[in-house]
C-alpha positions in Angstrom: -37.8 26.6 -9.8 -34.3 26.9 -9.2 -33.3 24.3 -6.8 -30.1 24.9 -4.7 -27.8 22.4 -2.6 -25.6 22.5 0.6 -23.8 20.1 3.1 -23.0 20.7 6.5 -22.5 18.7 9.5 -24.5 21.2 11.8 -23.3 20.0 15.1 -24.7 22.3 17.8 -26.7 24.2 15.5 -25.8 28.2 15.8 -25.6 31.6 14.1 -23.2 31.1 11.8 -24.8 28.1 10.4 -28.4 30.0 10.2 -27.1 32.9 8.6 -25.1 30.6 5.6 -28.3 28.7 5.3 -30.8 31.7 5.0 -28.3 33.2 2.6 -28.1 29.7 0.4 -32.2 30.0 0.3 -32.0 33.6 -1.3 -30.1 32.3 -4.2 -33.0 30.4 -5.7 -36.4 29.0 -4.9 -36.0 25.3 -3.4 -33.2 24.2 -0.7 -32.0 20.9 -0.2 -29.8 20.7 2.7 -27.5 17.3 3.3 -26.7 16.3 6.2 -23.5 14.2 7.2 -24.1 10.7 8.8 -22.1 9.7 11.9 -20.3 7.1 9.8 -19.3 9.9 6.7 -18.0 11.7 9.5 -15.5 9.5 11.3 -14.4 8.3 7.5 -13.6 11.5 7.2 -11.6 11.7 10.5 -14.1 14.0 11.8 -14.2 12.8 15.3 -15.7 16.1 17.6 -19.0 15.7 16.9 -21.1 15.6 19.3 -24.5 15.2 18.2 -26.4 12.3 16.6 -27.5 12.3 12.9 -31.1 12.5 14.3 -30.5 15.1 16.2 -28.7 17.0 13.8 -31.6 16.7 11.1 -34.2 17.7 14.0 -32.3 20.8 14.6 -32.0 21.5 10.6 -35.4 21.0 10.4 -37.0 23.3 13.3 -35.1 26.2 11.4 -37.8 25.9 8.6 -35.0 27.1 6.4 -34.9 23.3 4.1 -37.2 22.7 1.8 -35.7 19.2 1.6 -33.0 17.2 3.6 -30.7 14.5 2.9 -28.3 12.5 4.7 -24.5 12.3 3.3 -23.1 8.8 3.3 -20.0 8.5 1.4 -17.5 10.4 -0.5 -18.8 11.0 -4.4 -22.0 11.7 -3.4 -22.4 15.2 -4.2 -22.1 14.6 -7.9 -24.4 11.9 -8.4 -27.2 14.0 -5.9 -26.5 17.3 -8.3 -27.6 15.0 -11.2 -30.5 12.7 -9.8 -32.1 16.1 -8.1 -31.4 18.5 -11.2 -29.3 20.9 -9.2 -28.9 24.3 -10.4 -26.7 25.8 -7.7 -24.6 24.3 -4.8 -23.5 26.7 -2.4 -21.1 26.1 1.1 -19.0 28.7 3.1 -16.1 30.8 1.9 -13.6 28.3 3.4 -14.1 26.0 1.2 -12.8 28.3 -1.5 -12.1 26.0 -5.0 -12.4 22.9 -2.8 -15.5 22.0 -4.7 -14.7 23.6 -8.3 -14.8 20.2 -9.7 -18.8 20.6 -9.4 -19.1 23.3 -12.0 -19.2 21.2 -14.6 -22.8 19.8 -13.0 -23.8 23.1 -11.8 -23.2 26.6 -10.7 -20.8 26.5 -7.7 -21.2 29.3 -5.0 -18.8 30.4 -2.1 -20.7 32.3 0.5 -19.1 34.3 3.0 -19.3 32.7 6.7 -19.9 34.9 9.7 -16.7 35.4 11.6 -16.4 34.0 15.5 -18.4 32.2 15.7 -18.0 28.3 14.8 -19.3 24.2 16.2 -15.3 24.0 17.7 -15.8 27.1 19.7 -19.5 25.6 21.1 -18.0 22.8 21.9 -15.1 23.8 23.5 -17.4 26.1 25.8 -20.3 23.9 26.4 -18.2 21.0 27.8 -15.8 20.7 30.5 -11.8 19.4 29.3 -11.3 16.0 30.2 -7.6 15.4 31.7 -7.0 12.2 31.0 -4.3 10.1 33.1 -2.8 7.0 31.6 -1.8 3.6 33.5 -0.2 1.0 31.4 2.3 -0.7 29.7 4.6 0.7 26.5 3.0 -0.5 23.5 -0.8 0.6 23.5 0.4 3.3 25.5 2.3 4.8 23.1 -0.4 4.4 20.5 -2.8 6.1 22.7 -0.9 9.1 23.3 -0.5 9.8 19.7 -4.2 8.6 18.8 -5.5 11.0 21.7 -4.4 14.2 19.4 -7.3 13.7 17.1 -9.9 13.6 19.6 -11.3 17.4 20.8 -11.7 18.2 24.5 -9.7 16.1 25.8 -5.8 16.3 27.1 -3.1 14.1 28.8 -2.5 14.6 32.2 0.3 12.2 32.1 1.9 8.6 32.7 2.1 6.5 35.7 4.3 3.0 34.7 5.6 0.8 37.5 9.0 -0.5 35.0 11.6 2.0 34.9 12.9 0.6 31.7 10.0 1.6 30.0 9.5 4.7 32.0 12.8 5.4 29.9 11.4 4.2 26.4 8.9 6.6 26.7 10.7 9.7 27.9 12.9 8.8 24.5 9.3 9.2 22.6 7.3 11.8 24.5 10.4 13.6 26.2 7.3 16.4 27.5 4.9 14.0 29.0 4.8 13.6 33.0 5.8 10.7 34.7 4.3 10.0 37.7 5.6 8.0 40.5 2.6 6.1 42.0 -1.4 5.5 40.3 -2.4 7.7 43.2 -0.4 10.6 42.4 -2.0 10.8 38.6 -5.3 10.2 39.6 -5.4 13.1 41.9 -4.5 14.9 39.0 -6.8 13.6 36.1 -10.7 13.1 35.9 -10.3 10.3 33.6 -8.0 7.2 33.0 -6.4 4.5 30.5 -5.3 1.7 31.9 -3.6 -1.5 29.7 -1.8 -3.1 32.4 -1.9 -7.2 32.7 -5.0 -8.5 33.2 -5.2 -9.9 36.4 -4.5 -6.6 37.5 -7.4 -4.5 35.8 -9.9 -4.9 38.4 -7.1 -3.4 41.3 -7.2 0.1 39.0 -9.9 -0.1 38.1 -11.6 0.3 42.1 -8.6 3.1 42.6 -10.0 5.0 39.8 -13.6 4.7 40.6 -12.1 5.4 44.4 -10.6 8.9 43.2 -13.9 9.5 40.9 -12.0 8.9 37.5 -14.0 7.9 34.2 -12.7 4.7 32.8 -11.2 3.4 29.8 -9.7 0.0 30.3 -7.8 -2.6 27.9 -10.1 -6.3 27.4 -10.9 -8.0 28.8 -11.9 -5.7 31.2 -12.7 -8.5 33.8 -11.9 -12.1 34.4 -15.1 -13.5 36.1 -18.7 -12.5 36.6 -18.7 -11.3 39.9 -15.7 -8.8 39.5 -17.9 -7.2 36.4 -21.0 -6.9 38.2 -19.7 -5.1 41.1 -17.7 -2.6 39.7 -20.2 -2.2 36.6 -22.4 -1.2 39.8 -20.5 0.7 41.6 -19.3 3.0 38.2 -23.5 3.5 37.7 -23.8 4.6 41.4 -20.9 7.0 41.3 -22.2 8.3 37.6 -19.2 7.7 36.2 -18.2 5.6 32.9 -16.6 2.7 32.9 -16.4 1.6 29.2 -13.7 -1.0 27.7 -11.2 -0.5 25.1 -12.6 -2.8 22.0 -11.8 -0.3 19.2 -12.9 -2.9 17.0 -16.6 -2.0 18.1 -16.3 1.7 17.0 -14.7 1.3 13.6 -16.8 2.5 10.6 -16.8 -0.5 8.9 -17.7 -3.2 12.0 -20.8 -0.6 12.5 -21.9 -0.4 9.5 -21.8 -4.5 9.0 -23.9 -4.5 11.9 -26.5 -2.3 11.0 -26.7 -4.1 7.5 -27.0 -7.2 9.5 -29.3 -6.4 11.7 -31.7 -4.7 8.4 -31.9 -8.3 7.2 -29.1 -8.0 4.3 -28.7 -11.9 4.9 -31.7 -13.0 6.1 -31.8 -14.8 9.3 -28.7 -15.2 10.8 -27.7 -18.9 11.6 -23.7 -18.9 12.3 -20.6 -17.1 13.1 -17.4 -18.6 12.5 -14.5 -16.0 14.0 -10.7 -16.2 14.6 -7.7 -14.2 16.0 -4.0 -14.8 16.0 -1.1 -13.7 16.8 2.6 -14.6 16.3 4.6 -12.3 18.9 7.8 -11.6 19.1 8.6 -13.0 21.8 6.7 -15.4 24.1 6.0 -15.3 27.7 4.5 -18.5 28.7 5.0 -18.2 32.3 2.3 -15.8 32.4 -1.0 -17.2 31.5 -3.0 -13.9 31.3 -1.2 -13.6 27.5 -2.8 -16.8 25.9 -5.0 -16.6 23.5 -8.6 -16.4 25.7 -6.9 -12.7 27.5 -5.7 -11.8 24.6 -8.4 -12.4 22.0 -11.5 -13.3 23.7 -13.4 -10.3 23.9 -12.8 -9.8 19.9 -14.0 -12.8 19.2 -17.0 -12.3 21.4 -18.0 -9.1 19.9 -19.3 -9.8 16.7 -20.9 -13.2 18.2 -22.4 -10.8 21.2 -23.2 -8.2 18.9 -25.3 -10.2 16.4 -26.7 -13.1 19.1 -27.5 -11.0 22.0 -26.7 -13.1 25.5 -28.7 -16.3 24.2 -25.8 -18.4 24.8 -27.0 -22.2 26.1 -23.6 -24.4 25.9 -20.2 -23.8 25.4 -17.6 -26.3 24.5 -14.0 -25.8 24.4 -10.7 -27.8 23.1 -7.6 -26.3 24.1 -3.5 -27.2 23.4 -1.6 -25.7 26.6 1.8 -24.9 27.6 1.3 -25.7 31.5 -1.5 -23.1 32.1 -0.7 -20.8 29.1 -3.5 -21.2 26.2 -1.8 -21.6 23.2 -4.7 -22.2 21.1 -7.9 -22.4 22.0 -10.9 -23.9 19.5 -14.7 -22.9 20.8 -18.3 -23.5 20.3 -21.2 -22.0 21.2 -24.6 -23.4 20.9 -27.2 -21.0 21.1 -31.0 -20.4 21.0 -31.0 -19.4 17.3 -27.9 -20.0 15.8 -24.2 -21.8 16.6 -20.8 -19.6 16.8 -17.5 -20.9 16.6 -14.1 -19.2 16.9 -10.3 -20.3 17.0 -7.8 -18.1 19.5 -4.4 -18.4 18.7 -1.1 -16.9 20.7 2.2 -18.1 19.1 0.1 -20.4 16.8 -1.6 -18.5 13.3 -4.5 -19.2 11.7 -6.5 -17.3 9.3 -8.0 -14.7 11.0 -11.2 -14.0 8.8 -14.9 -13.8 9.9 -17.7 -15.8 8.2 -21.6 -15.0 9.1 -23.6 -17.0 7.6 -27.7 -16.6 6.8 -30.4 -18.1 5.1 -30.2 -15.5 2.2 -26.2 -15.3 1.9 -23.1 -14.6 3.9 -21.0 -11.8 5.2 -16.8 -12.3 4.3 -14.6 -10.4 6.1 -10.3 -10.9 5.0 -7.6 -11.4 7.8 -7.4 -9.1 9.7 -11.2 -8.9 10.4 -10.8 -6.9 13.9 -9.0 -4.4 12.1 -11.0 -4.5 8.8 -12.4 -1.0 6.8 -13.9 -3.7 4.2 -16.4 -6.6 4.0 -18.0 -8.4 1.5 -22.0 -9.5 1.1 -22.4 -12.5 -0.9 -24.5 -15.1 -2.2 -24.6 -17.8 -4.5 -23.9 -16.3 -7.2 -20.5 -14.1 -6.4 -21.2 -11.8 -9.1 -23.8 -10.3 -7.4 -21.2 -9.8 -4.7 -21.8 -6.4 -2.9 -18.9 -4.7 -1.6 -18.1 -1.8 1.3 -15.4 0.1 1.9 -14.7 2.3 5.5 -11.2 3.1 6.3 -10.3 4.1 9.6 -7.7 6.5 11.0 -4.3 5.8 12.4 -4.3 3.1 14.9 -8.1 3.5 14.5 -7.7 4.1 18.7 -9.1 7.5 18.0 -12.9 6.1 17.2 -13.0 4.5 21.0 -11.5 7.5 23.1 -14.1 10.0 21.1 -16.6 7.4 22.2 -15.4 7.8 25.6 -15.0 11.5 25.4 -18.9 11.9 24.0 -20.3 9.6 27.0 -19.0 12.0 29.7 -19.7 14.7 28.2 -23.6 13.8 27.5 -23.6 12.0 31.3 -24.2 8.6 29.2 -22.8 6.8 32.4 -24.8 3.7 31.6 -23.5 0.9 29.7 -25.8 -0.9 26.9 -27.5 -4.2 27.4 -24.8 -5.5 24.5 -21.9 -4.4 26.2 -22.4 -5.7 29.4 -23.6 -9.0 27.9 -20.6 -9.1 25.9 -18.7 -8.7 29.2 -20.6 -11.5 30.8 -19.8 -13.8 27.8 -16.0 -13.0 27.9 -15.9 -13.7 31.5 -18.4 -16.8 31.3 -15.9 -18.3 28.7 -12.3 -17.6 31.0 -14.5 -19.1 33.8 -15.1 -21.9 32.0 -11.6 -22.5 30.3 -10.2 -22.0 34.2 -12.4 -24.1 36.5 -11.9 -27.0 34.1 -8.1 -26.4 34.1 -8.3 -26.5 37.9 -10.2 -29.9 37.5 -7.8 -31.0 35.0 -10.3 -32.3 32.6 -7.9 -32.0 29.7 -4.9 -33.0 31.1 -3.8 -29.3 29.6 -4.8 -30.6 26.5 -8.3 -31.6 25.1 -11.9 -31.2 25.2 -14.6 -29.6 27.4 -17.6 -29.0 27.7 -19.8 -26.9 30.3 -23.4 -25.4 30.4 -24.1 -21.4 31.0 -26.2 -19.7 33.0 
């Protein structure tokens, strides 16, 4: 029996895919189709895939052409598949001519002519309306976002609004063709989505305004400073059928997503504790603006793994802070949970390691600093010789992954936040409320220990 194997993403399966599969089927007696996983596509920088892995597998299965379907998950898998599955012929479209000649050492390689004028890219462009993104913000995140959205299909910039002339001049020097709006209202009139990167205490104002102009919202963290605003604006976005999403890029990194999947599969047993830290020595420290303090800069990132693993289980919060007046330079927190514990250290103008350790009953996961930018983590046990290392690189600044998710939600009309996202916003707002409440009550005299129970 002659075995044939081919691989592809097969997004929005079309006639070109089917014709290619039919020709591949004729090359032998048994056709194996490899479908790329979501993580593998992201690792390769392929950010425009619209369908999930399960949807793409079902589409291939329904053609009746595949005798066997496998999932391609990593670079180099083709060689091991060819050897393990005793493949006689590897085949792929002619637009890859020469790319896979190295496989000739293992089997016959055949490049098949593709169907002209039919592509997933064209179908994606015709199936979905273009997203016109306006930006309201400050220069550093904005500069990165302008560059990163170039790598995501189906979205373009309408322009930018900055309320600081010096920042406007700087942005113009870097992006001379970028349209600068004189007001946020004018920007929103020319957009159907907006990216917000402003001072934290201004988020509510601009989210409110964007929803009023029927714009989908991607907003830097922390999106809200209290649980009341969280509930009101989430409900307003849902009622207006608009996407409201926190720009927390780590959540969408291939490495972080894969790590969470491994944890949920029980790779280190029952999870008992998380220890996470984030810190930064900035070029300048504006201690007169408390919203640049440690909890506001890093609270959402610290809460991300805690919430992703434990969910809304917080029973008690204990905080110890180091302050310069109301500016929180350092914050250490302990969360007592119904099934475990979590600790975090956040520093702005104070440096700590910046790693993460997740402890389980059968081992632990170690993520080196800076863990929130990780493309690598380790699963360790008592015998370090059995350590498993996982590498999942991310491209550029990593913002393209959250933008891709934002575009996907808009196009699929997925307007509802997941329970995990809602719980994460709740936890961060609860931490901020606890901190600000105890500062006002002067329990710390700006320094020392405080504790409070959550809902």
